Steps between C-alpha positions, in 0.01 A plus 500: 500500500123487489387314816265272294789394271739466791269255673435310176878467432562365849228236461612408146861452618392272782283293269770455238747393769252274690599701807270563800372856493545707813281803572528752220688820566199698374202264493175595327284702734167337424348234281442738205871582503576133535327439165700785345820327609358167365450655154856637500625160614321322213688718253831411667424127505409457131856420385543246783151344519354544151180685413210543740251230406239553770433558867460330832246597764597451862307516823171386346408255773433557868777253592756693292375843621540379858838348428645814329305747707354696205116514482462535122640357173834609353638461147836414351661416167562166333790481254558267211811330636316413821223300336559122485309193385384230741776255580768765508807445716620831639812578709412606852823704494333738255286627785575647841229294678267335254131436565196390306132576488206311344323720241251517216659689215309664214604579140323794341344485152435874476627830634351662807570867430514761773222689321263210564520524880345440743513127450282235660575130553247412225662742253856375551383139497382552144850609403665173612606252233630219718605394851808321632565316821803696628770508756607854579867512596570759770830610644558635849789713382522714812719510808169503691180553295286571803686830549502615135153655496228466238627781268840334462352151453273643227800676340675160477202326327365357826729192520435409131765275349312328217270205453456148373200430279310184433320444165233759415132428535269694264238720665219286364633198690576641846300404807348754740821680606355592833467131591835385365699333774878534491736265679863572569721192518868525598717188474193284463322635807194726487582803708223744425181558301258775409231592252444757230257675730801582724623741225287809577189284476577408132821528291317732260460747786878506528539553124249788515699650788818490290332650193359786706829549680688529170230724350545745784857536379387537141616150405314200368529126470569351159399198295736209563608623840510261797355586843563300816183563694616429856584207722249251627740407779751664734850531351710180530872565554731241347852368493719343230379154408129575564245376243172690477173389345186712491168329413206721401172315449380535142805701395777244530837455661820697499842393632843642567819381670758727664848349465 
């Protein structure tokens, strides 16, 4: 079997079974191969997770790069069945080890085609229709993630497990995203905070990174797609019964409970 497909099938099986993934028998050799496995994985997940509706960007802040040990952003897929509205109650048992991150999500109003690259923050900002306060749901679905290596983490969508979205805010009404303060509140207690500037200096810088990353593979972003631009805070790991509230100044509030 093709080594790319073999790795993708192993990851897909673990994800469908909510089983911790051990080291792959034939892991991707570098990050480029990791993204090849990721594309094969997306094809395998469609029947289980629904269509790909957007992307998440990981490792966009210094705190997350230090935490994961990867000095640059990484991308992963977001699937329809993983997107929830604020107030959702989700079963913790649907994850291996569930965590959350505080994010600014964007919804695109126009395509960003590969032929238009290279993209700048200003360019991609003009393509945004609206923003959402967002909770990215992440899943530590590994026997020991610290030993998996960046190529395998990338192949497995870089911990992505969905998101929870608050109401949309039209682009004309958003505050200065760089200055937006986000607060992470777990069970009524504020546990972390950050600002939009912590996301590569500005969330639009992260969006431009993703557009350029996809363009290098001959792929584009499309109108209506959702992009999670990166966490303002370090990942918060949770347990069943935890209630999470993220407050983003000028963008609103988003909540989720893990039962």
